[in-house]
N, C-alpha and C positions, 0 to 999 in steps of 0.2 A: 504494500500500500504506500501511497505517496500523497503529498499535499503540496500544492503550488499556489502561491498568491502573487499576483502581479498587477501592475497598472501601466497603461500605455494609452496614447492618443488613438482614437478610433476613426472610422471612415469619414465622418462628417466634420471632423475637427478642421477649423480654419477654412471652411468651405467658401465663405464669402471672399476671403483673401485669395484663395487659389483661383477662383473664377475671375476676380478682378485682374490678377497678374496674367492669367491666360489671355484675356481679352486685350489687355494693353500690349502684351508681347506679340499677339497676332497682328494687331494694327501697326506696330512699329517694325517688327522683324519678318512678318509674313509666315510665321510658324510658332510653335509652342514647344518649350522644353520644361520638364518638371522642375519646380522650385523647392519642393518638399519631398521627403521620403514617402514611399507608398504607405498607406494606412490600412490596417486590417479592419474588416467588417466584423460585426459581432458573431455572425454564424461561422465565418472563417476562423475566428479565434477558437470557438468551441470545437470545430473540426480538427484544427491543429493540435489541440490538447488530446483529442481522441487518438489521433495518429501517433502522438508521443507516448501513448500507453495509459493515459488516465481513463479509468472506466466510467466515472461519473462526473464529467466536466460540468461546471456551473460558471456561466458568464453573466455578469451584471453590468449595467450601464449607469453612469452618473453624468448628468449634464451640468457643466459649470460654465457660467458666462462671466467673462472678465472684460472690462472696458479700459481702453488706453487713451491717453491724452492725444496721441497722434500715431500715425502708421510707423513713424520712426521709432517710437517707444516700443511698439509691438515687435518690430523687426529686431531691435536690440535685445528684447527679452527672449525671443526665439533663438537668437544666436548664443546668448548666455546659456540657454538650455541645451545647446548642441543640436538644435533642430533645423539644420540645413539639409540639403539633399544628400543622402548617403548612397544613392544609386550610382554604381560605377559606370553605367551605360548612358549617362546623360549627355 
């Protein structure tokens, strides 16, 4: 038997920012490249736990809203968290 508890950003995290960046980049560059790492969906997280051998995976979601003074403050906070794009194929 095993127990795992973890927390990570989910699929809808920063959705507004990701959409705004994609639109701006499409207008300026004519294409889009990912600016954040891929985010897991709730059902995918449960499936990954099952594949890892956990027989009774339980996944829960908490929605937390945070407001920033400006986009610059948001970006600085994300950088301090290490939340830039970790995708090697960007």
